[in-house]
N, C-alpha and C positions, 0 to 999 in steps of 0.2 A: 431416184429416177433421173435418168440422164437421156433427155431429149432436146435436140437443138431448137425445136419450135416453141419450146416453154422454159420460163425462168421462175424461180421460187420468190414470192413476195416476202417481204419481212414479217407480214402477218400469218404466212403459213401456207396460203394457197398458191396455186400455179397459175401464171397468166402468160398469154401469148407474147412472143417477142415481137413479131411483125403485127402492127395494129393499123387499122383504118383510121383515117381522119373523122372527127365528129360528124362533118358534112357528109362524107361518104357512107357512114354507118345510119345516119338519119334518112338517107335516100334509099339505102338498101331495104329498110323496114317499111318506109312509105310505099315504095314502088313494086318491091318484089316479094318480100318474105311471105306474106299471107296469100298471095296470088299464086304461089307455085308450091303444090303439094310436095314435090321432090325436095325443096330446100327447107322445109319446116315440118313440125310434128302435127301442124293443122290440117284438116281434111275439110272438103266440101260437104261430106255426108258422113254419117255413122250408122252401124247397125244397131238393132235395139239391144244386143248384149253390150256393145260398146257404151252406148248410152246409159245403161244401167250401171256399169262399172265407174264411169266418169261422176255419176251422181253419188254413188257409193264412197268414192275417194273424197270427194268434197264434204259429204257429210261425216266422214270419220274425222277430218281436219277440224271441220266446225265444230263438232262435239268436244275436242281437244282445246280448241280456243275457248269455247264457252264456259268450260269448266274452269280456265284460268283467268277469265275476266272478273274483275270486281263486281260487275253488275251482269246478270244473266238475262237482263231484259232485251228485247230488240234495240239496237242502237244504230250507228252509222258506219258504213264500209266504204272504203276507197279501195278500188282494185287498180293497182298500178302495173300497166301491160295487161290489160284485162282479156286479150286474145279473143276467143269465141264468145264470151259472156257467160259461160257456164256458172261460174262463181256468183255474178251479178243475179242471174235467175235464181239461183238456190237461196240467197239471203233476202232477196226482194220477197220470196214467196213464204219466208217465215216472219215477214214483217219488219225487216230492216230497211233503212234509208240507204241506196246504193248509188256509187258513182264510179265510173270506170275511165281510166284515160289509156291512150295507145297512140302509137304512130299511124295506124291505119285502123278503120272502123270495118275493113273487108271482111275479117273473121266472124264478127258479130253479125254482119249484114248476110252472111252465108249461113249461118248456123242458128243464130238466135235473134233474128230481125226485129222481134217485138221489143228489144232492149237497146235498140240503136239509139234512142233518145237519152239513154243513161250514159252514154259514152262521148267524151270530147276527144277529138283526134287532133294531133300536133306533136311537136317535139316534147317528149316525156318530161324532160328535165325543166323546161320552160313553163310547162303546165304545173309542176310541182312548185317551182319557184313562185308562180302566181298564188297557190293555194297558201303557201308559207307567208307571202307578203300580206295576204288578208287575213292572217292568223287563224285559218280554218284548221280544225282538228277532228279526228274521227277515232270512234271506239276501236275500231279494227282497220289495219292497213294491210292489205293482201298484196304480195309480192311472188306470184306463181311462175318459175322459170323465167325469170328475168335478170337476176342479179349476174348470172354467167354470161349475159349477152352484153353489158354495158362496159364503156372504157374505164369507169372509175367506180368500181363497186364500194370502195370504202368511202368516197364522197356522198354516193347515194344512200348508204346506211346512216351517215351522219344527218344528211338532210331529213330523212324520214322521221328521225326523233322529234323534229319539230311539229309532225303532223299527227303524232299519236297522242290522244287525249289522256289525261291522268287515269291511271288504272287501266289503260287500253293496251292492245297488243299489236305487234307485227308479226305476221306470219310469212316466212321465207321458204320457198321451195326450190331448191337446186339439184341438178344431177348429182349423183354420188360418183365422182370420178377419181382415177388414179389411186386407187385402193390397194392394199397389199395383196388382195385376191386378183385383181387385174394385173399386177406386175407378176405374181407367180404364173398366171396363165402365159404371159407373154415371153417369160425368162424359160419356162419349159416347151415353148414352141407350140402350144395348143391354139393361141391366136398368134398371128404372124405380124400384126400391127396394132398400135393403141388406138383401137377403133373409136374410142371415147373422146379423143382429140377431134374436134369438129369446128373448123375454121372456115369462114370468117363469123359462123354464128355464134360460137362459144368462144369468149375472149379471157374467160377466167374459170378455174377448175377447183372444186371443193370437195372434201370428204368431212366427216363429222367432227374431227380434231381442228381442221382449218376453219369450219363454219364456226365453232365455238370462239377459236381464236380471233377471227374478223369481228365477231360479235362484242367480244370483250374489249377489243381496241377501240370500237366505235361506241362504247358505253351502253351496251345493252346487256340485260339480264337474261341468260338463256335458261329457260324454264323447262323446256323439253325439247327432244328430237324424236321425231318418228321417221323410220325408213318407209319404204313401200314394198311391192311385191319384188322380190330378188330374182327377175328374170335371167340376170347374168350367171346364175347358177346352171342354167341350160348349157352354157359354154364349157363346163368341165365334162360333159358327156359328148363323145364323138357323133352320136346319133342325133343330138340336138344342137350342135354347135353352129349356130346361125351367122357366126362371123366368118368362120372357115368356109361355110356353104351358106350364101345369101338366101338360097331357094328355101331353106329350113325356116326362114323368118315369119312367114304367116302361121306356120304351125305351132311356133313357140307363142306367137301373139295369142292364138286361140286358147292355147293351154293356159297362159296367164289369166285371160279373162274368166275361165272356168275355175281356176284355183282362187282368185281374188273373190269371186262370188261365193265361193264355198267358205272361206275365212270370213266373209261378212255375215254369213249365216250365224257365227258364233255371237254376234252382237258387236256393237260399236266399242263398248268397254273392253271386251276381250280381244277384238281386233287390234285395237290401238296398244294393248299391252304387249301384243305379238309384234308389232311393226316398232314400237319402242325397243323390245329387245333385239330386233334385227339391226337397228342403228347402233346399238351398244357393241355389237360384235362386227360392224363394219359392213353390213349388208343392206340391201334396198337400191333399186335403180335410181331411186331419187331419195332426197332427204329433206324433211320439212321441220324447221326450227321456229318456236314459238318465244318471241323476244319481247321483253319489257324494258321501256327506257330507264336507265339508273338515274336517281335524282341528281 
């Protein structure tokens, strides 16, 4: 791929050439990101169908994580960049001890205010350093759509190793970007821009190969990768290409919700086999890796 906005890191992922300062990035997330629906994926409210699918997605990932954990009993969870608090709510309801950290508590306050007391607000890296210094560890560390936002994803993955308890897991979700499929769409003119490049929000870009590569380089065993629903498939059909015609986006979103619910009706194990197969062939709008620290 040749795009002047990005360069290839030695660990395989793509990263932004023009990068904000740490102070500017911190201020952006503290003051703007969660407060502006146009600049983030977070919403002030959700439909019942959206809430059902959000819960289903977390349940599927949680089932995969619990299958891989050495102990299937309720444990401790740290949600790094906890956003609106959906993961905190899910795990607390099944008996886990939960903590969340984020630059802002606005997302939780808007959507899951009952969990505001579970969230510490501040510079995420400083909050992580404090937990490392106190030798705090967790059975499950959750990193949902965070790695692509930070200035130093390699450093973050190194730091998180110290927070995962023996036998525990790190669950990392990132957008699946810059795939062979995306490049084929771009080269053929089906899409006229690389829509997935989203700066300054996303500073690093991963696919399944580079996600495994950065995990290996930072001394994690990648036990599994799941895709999620491949909404990008709609781009290959001119009648549903929501990048060429943004007005088609809401219909694509509604279709995705319907199809995710139908896939979910097959049960969590069958759904996860399906989503793992998608990741194997390079599809899924997001990818979730289940990582265990190497000895």
